[in-house]
C-alpha positions as CSV (number, residue, x, y, z in Angstrom):
1,M,31.4,-36.5,-14.0
2,V,29.4,-36.9,-10.8
3,P,30.5,-34.4,-8.2
4,S,32.4,-35.8,-5.2
5,I,31.7,-34.4,-1.8
6,E,34.4,-34.9,0.9
7,R,34.2,-34.0,4.6
8,I,37.6,-32.5,5.4
9,V,37.2,-30.8,8.8
10,E,34.9,-31.7,11.6
11,D,33.9,-30.2,15.0
12,I,32.8,-26.8,13.7
13,K,30.0,-25.1,15.5
14,F,29.2,-22.3,13.0
15,G,31.5,-22.2,10.0
16,E,31.2,-19.0,7.9
17,G,33.1,-16.5,5.7
18,P,35.4,-18.9,3.6
19,H,38.2,-17.1,1.7
20,W,40.6,-18.9,-0.5
21,D,44.1,-17.4,-0.5
22,I,46.0,-18.1,-3.8
23,Q,49.4,-17.2,-2.4
24,S,49.4,-19.7,0.5
25,Q,47.0,-22.2,-1.3
26,S,44.9,-22.3,1.9
27,L,41.4,-21.6,3.0
28,Y,40.6,-19.2,5.8
29,F,37.2,-19.2,7.5
30,V,35.7,-18.4,10.9
31,D,33.9,-20.5,13.4
32,Y,31.6,-17.9,14.8
33,L,30.3,-19.6,17.9
34,N,33.7,-21.1,18.8
35,K,35.1,-17.6,18.5
36,S,38.0,-18.6,16.2
37,I,39.6,-17.8,12.9
38,N,40.7,-20.9,11.0
39,R,43.0,-22.0,8.2
40,Y,42.9,-25.3,6.2
41,V,45.8,-26.3,4.0
42,P,44.8,-29.0,1.5
43,A,48.4,-30.0,0.6
44,T,49.0,-31.3,4.1
45,K,45.4,-31.7,5.2
46,S,46.2,-29.5,8.2
47,H,43.7,-27.5,10.1
48,F,44.8,-24.6,12.3
49,K,42.7,-22.2,14.4
50,A,43.3,-19.1,16.6
51,N,41.1,-18.2,19.5
52,L,39.8,-14.7,19.7
53,G,39.0,-14.8,23.4
54,E,35.5,-13.6,24.1
55,K,35.0,-12.0,20.6
56,Y,32.8,-13.4,17.9
57,S,34.1,-13.1,14.3
58,S,32.1,-13.2,11.2
59,F,34.7,-13.0,8.4
60,V,38.4,-13.1,7.8
61,I,40.1,-11.6,4.7
62,P,43.8,-11.2,4.0
63,I,45.1,-7.6,3.7
64,E,46.9,-6.8,0.4
65,G,50.6,-6.4,0.7
66,Q,50.8,-7.3,4.5
67,Q,51.7,-10.8,5.3
68,Q,49.9,-12.5,8.2
69,K,47.5,-9.5,8.5
70,F,43.8,-9.8,8.1
71,V,40.7,-7.7,8.3
72,I,37.9,-9.3,10.4
73,G,34.4,-8.6,11.6
74,V,34.3,-8.6,15.4
75,E,30.7,-8.2,16.6
76,K,30.1,-4.4,16.0
77,E,33.6,-3.6,14.9
78,I,35.8,-3.9,11.8
79,A,39.3,-4.7,12.9
80,T,42.7,-6.0,11.8
81,V,44.4,-9.0,13.3
82,K,47.9,-10.4,12.9
83,W,48.1,-14.2,12.8
84,N,50.8,-16.5,11.4
85,G,48.2,-19.1,10.4
86,V,49.5,-21.8,12.7
87,E,49.6,-20.8,16.3
88,N,46.4,-21.0,18.4
89,N,46.6,-17.4,19.5
90,I,46.6,-14.1,17.5
91,E,49.5,-11.6,17.9
92,E,47.5,-8.4,17.8
93,L,44.0,-7.0,17.3
94,H,43.4,-3.4,16.2
95,K,40.0,-1.7,15.8
96,L,39.5,0.2,12.6
97,I,35.9,1.4,13.2
98,K,32.8,0.7,15.2
99,L,29.4,0.5,13.5
100,D,26.9,3.3,14.0
101,D,23.8,1.2,13.9
102,L,21.0,2.7,16.0
103,D,20.1,-0.8,17.3
104,N,22.9,-1.7,19.8
105,K,22.0,-5.4,19.4
106,N,23.2,-5.4,15.8
107,I,26.4,-7.3,14.8
108,L,28.3,-7.9,11.7
109,N,27.7,-10.9,9.4
110,D,29.2,-11.8,6.0
111,G,32.0,-9.6,4.5
112,K,33.8,-9.6,1.1
113,C,36.0,-7.2,-0.8
114,D,35.4,-5.9,-4.3
115,V,38.2,-5.7,-6.9
116,A,39.2,-2.2,-5.7
117,G,39.8,-3.7,-2.2
118,R,36.8,-2.1,-0.5
119,L,35.2,-4.2,2.2
120,W,31.5,-4.8,2.0
121,T,29.6,-6.1,5.0
122,G,26.3,-5.9,6.7
123,T,24.5,-6.5,10.0
124,L,21.9,-8.6,11.7
125,R,20.4,-8.5,15.2
126,G,22.4,-10.8,17.6
127,D,19.2,-12.4,18.8
128,V,18.4,-13.5,15.3
129,I,21.1,-16.2,15.5
130,N,19.2,-17.7,18.4
131,I,15.9,-17.6,16.4
132,I,17.6,-19.3,13.4
133,A,19.1,-21.9,15.7
134,H,15.7,-23.0,16.9
135,T,13.8,-22.8,13.5
136,T,11.8,-25.8,12.4
137,D,10.8,-26.7,8.9
138,E,7.3,-25.4,9.7
139,S,8.3,-22.1,11.5
140,E,10.8,-21.3,8.7
141,K,7.8,-20.5,6.5
142,T,6.9,-17.5,8.6
143,L,10.3,-16.6,9.9
144,S,10.8,-12.8,10.0
145,A,13.1,-10.3,11.7
146,N,12.9,-6.6,12.4
147,N,14.5,-5.1,9.3
148,G,16.9,-3.4,11.7
149,G,20.2,-4.2,9.9
150,S,22.2,-2.3,7.4
151,F,24.7,-2.9,4.5
152,Y,28.0,-1.0,4.3
153,S,31.2,-0.5,2.5
154,Y,34.5,0.4,4.2
155,S,37.6,2.0,2.6
156,N,39.2,4.5,5.0
157,S,35.7,5.5,6.1
158,L,32.4,3.7,6.6
159,K,29.5,4.2,4.1
160,K,26.0,2.9,4.6
161,H,24.3,1.8,1.4
162,L,21.1,0.0,2.6
163,D,18.8,0.1,5.6
164,G,15.9,-2.3,6.3
165,V,18.2,-5.4,6.2
166,D,17.1,-8.6,8.1
167,I,20.2,-10.8,7.8
168,S,22.9,-9.4,5.6
169,N,24.5,-12.4,3.9
170,G,26.0,-13.5,0.6
171,I,27.9,-11.0,-1.6
172,A,29.3,-11.5,-5.1
173,W,30.3,-9.5,-8.3
174,N,30.2,-10.5,-11.9
175,K,33.4,-11.0,-13.9
176,S,33.2,-7.5,-15.5
177,N,32.5,-5.9,-12.1
178,T,29.4,-4.1,-13.3
179,K,26.9,-6.0,-11.1
180,M,26.8,-6.8,-7.4
181,F,24.7,-9.7,-6.1
182,Y,23.4,-9.8,-2.5
183,N,21.4,-12.0,-0.2
184,D,19.2,-10.6,2.6
185,T,18.4,-14.1,4.0
186,L,14.9,-13.7,5.4
187,K,13.7,-12.0,2.2
188,K,14.3,-15.4,0.5
189,R,15.7,-14.0,-2.7
190,V,18.9,-13.0,-4.5
191,D,19.0,-9.3,-5.5
192,Q,21.2,-7.6,-8.0
193,F,22.5,-4.0,-8.3
194,D,24.3,-2.0,-10.9
195,F,27.8,-1.6,-9.5
196,D,30.3,1.3,-10.2
197,V,33.7,0.0,-9.3
198,E,35.3,3.5,-9.5
199,T,32.9,5.2,-7.0
200,G,31.8,2.1,-5.0
201,E,28.1,3.0,-5.6
202,I,25.3,0.5,-6.0
203,S,22.0,1.3,-7.7
204,N,18.9,-0.1,-9.5
205,R,18.1,-2.9,-7.1
206,E,16.2,-5.8,-8.7
207,V,15.2,-9.3,-7.7
208,L,17.3,-11.8,-9.6
209,F,16.0,-15.0,-8.1
210,S,13.1,-15.7,-5.8
211,F,13.2,-18.8,-3.6
212,E,9.4,-18.8,-3.3
213,R,8.7,-18.4,-7.0
214,N,11.1,-21.3,-7.8
215,E,9.9,-23.4,-4.9
216,V,13.3,-23.7,-3.3
217,G,13.0,-24.7,0.3
218,G,15.5,-23.2,2.9
219,L,17.1,-19.8,3.2
220,P,19.7,-18.1,1.0
221,D,23.0,-17.8,2.9
222,G,26.5,-17.3,1.6
223,M,27.2,-17.0,-2.1
224,T,30.0,-17.2,-4.7
225,I,30.3,-16.9,-8.5
226,D,32.1,-18.9,-11.2
227,D,34.0,-17.7,-14.2
228,E,30.9,-18.0,-16.4
229,D,29.0,-15.6,-14.1
230,N,26.8,-18.3,-12.6
231,L,26.0,-17.8,-8.9
232,W,26.3,-20.7,-6.4
233,I,24.2,-20.2,-3.2
234,A,24.4,-22.0,0.1
235,V,20.8,-22.9,1.1
236,Y,20.7,-22.9,4.9
237,R,18.3,-25.6,6.3
238,G,17.9,-26.8,2.7
239,S,20.7,-29.5,2.6
240,K,21.8,-28.1,-0.8
241,I,23.7,-25.6,-2.9
242,I,21.9,-24.1,-5.9
243,K,23.5,-22.8,-9.1
244,I,21.6,-20.0,-10.8
245,S,22.1,-17.8,-13.8
246,S,23.2,-14.2,-13.0
247,K,22.1,-13.1,-16.5
248,I,18.5,-14.6,-16.8
249,P,16.2,-13.9,-13.8
250,D,14.7,-16.9,-12.0
251,T,16.8,-19.5,-13.8
252,L,17.8,-22.5,-11.7
253,L,20.6,-24.3,-13.4
254,E,21.7,-27.0,-10.9
255,I,21.1,-28.4,-7.4
256,I,24.0,-30.0,-5.4
257,N,22.5,-32.0,-2.6
258,M,24.7,-31.9,0.6
259,P,25.1,-34.3,3.5
260,A,24.6,-31.4,5.8
261,K,21.4,-29.5,6.3
262,Q,22.8,-26.2,7.7
263,V,24.9,-25.1,4.7
264,T,26.2,-21.6,5.3
265,S,28.7,-20.5,2.7
266,M,31.3,-21.5,0.1
267,A,34.4,-20.4,-1.8
268,W,36.3,-21.7,-4.9
269,G,39.8,-23.0,-4.2
270,G,42.5,-25.3,-5.3
271,E,45.3,-24.7,-7.7
272,K,42.8,-24.3,-10.6
273,L,40.0,-22.7,-8.5
274,D,37.8,-25.7,-9.5
275,E,37.2,-27.1,-6.0
276,L,34.3,-25.7,-4.0
277,Y,34.9,-25.4,-0.2
278,V,31.7,-25.4,1.8
279,T,31.1,-24.3,5.4
280,T,28.2,-25.6,7.6
281,A,26.8,-24.9,11.0
282,N,25.7,-27.2,13.8
283,F,22.7,-25.8,15.7
284,S,21.4,-29.0,17.2
285,E,21.3,-31.0,20.4
286,I,23.7,-33.5,18.9
287,P,27.3,-32.7,19.9
288,V,29.8,-32.0,17.1
289,G,31.9,-35.1,16.3
290,I,29.1,-37.5,17.2
291,H,28.2,-39.7,14.2
292,T,24.5,-40.3,13.8
293,S,22.0,-40.8,11.0
294,E,21.2,-37.0,11.1
295,P,22.7,-34.7,8.5
296,V,26.4,-34.2,9.1
297,D,26.5,-30.5,10.1
298,G,29.3,-28.6,11.7
299,S,31.9,-29.6,9.1
300,L,34.0,-28.2,6.2
301,Y,33.4,-29.9,2.9
302,R,35.2,-30.0,-0.4
303,I,33.4,-30.6,-3.7
304,T,35.2,-31.7,-6.8
305,G,34.0,-32.7,-10.3
306,L,31.7,-29.7,-10.7
307,N,32.9,-28.8,-14.2
308,A,33.2,-25.2,-13.1
309,K,35.8,-22.9,-11.6
310,G,35.8,-19.7,-9.7
311,L,37.5,-16.3,-9.8
312,P,40.3,-15.2,-7.5
313,M,39.0,-13.6,-4.3
314,N,39.9,-10.0,-3.6
315,K,42.0,-8.9,-0.6
316,F,41.4,-5.9,1.6
317,K,43.4,-2.8,0.8
318,L,44.2,-0.9,3.9
C-alpha cells in the first residue's frame, strides 16, 4: 500500500511536541510561535487551541490520573496547566521548577516521558530559532550553535544528564526500555544510550545514525519509534521523514517524502496507533493559509498506509 498523506490542520506557525492521548483519542501539540497548546480530534475533525498569553510552550503532555491537567515547557520553566481541551483559554498555570542553565538565553525544547513517568527535556538558545528560521540550503552545511544547552530529567527534582547540547530535540525509547535515543539537531546524527528505567540513568553514548555518512540532507528534529523498534525521524528542511533501524547502526530503511519542507515532529495515533501525525513549521515570507507552489509548511498532517504502528505514549507522573 502506498502511504496516504492528508493535510488536516492549517495555519500553524511552529507546530511541535505532538502527543497522542489514547483515552480521549485526540492529539495534543503546541504551536510555539503562536503561543498556544492545541488539540485535534480525528473523529469530529475538530481543532481546538488555548492561548498562553505571552508565554511560548514547547511541549504538552497529559498528567497521569489528573483529567484536564498537563505538564508543559514554558520557556525556562516546567509547569502544569489545566485546560478542558475546548476553550481558547487555560484555567490555571502553575510553575514546577525553573531551569538552572548558566546561559539565561536558553529555553526548553522537546519533552517526553519515559515509562516510569519521568519527564525528559532539554534546551537550546532562544536566538537559535531565529538562526534556523533564516537558514538556506547552502548555509545549513555550516550551521552551528554554541553548545550551550543541556539535557534533563524531572521527577520531583531536576537532574542534568548532558551539557554541550546545541538544540535538544527528538527523544524515544525502545520497546524493552533498555535504550534511549536522542537527537541534538545541529550534530546531524541520532545517538543512543543504555537506559536504566529504575534509576533514570543514561550511559554509554554512541552514534546510531549519521546524517552525513548516509548523505541525508536536512536536520534531525522530532522522533518516534514503532512497535518493531524502528525509529521515525522528522527531517527539518529536508521535506521528509526517515525510518531507520534502532538495532543496526547507519541503516536507512525508508524515506517518506513530505509536501512540507519544515518537518518538525511526529507521533503515532488512531485507534490502532497506525496513523502517523506530523507537525511542521512555517518560517517563510509566505503567510500561513496562502496556497502557493511552495512546500505546504505550517500544517498538521496525517499519514496512513505505512504498514507500521507505534507504542502508547507515556504520561507524566506528578
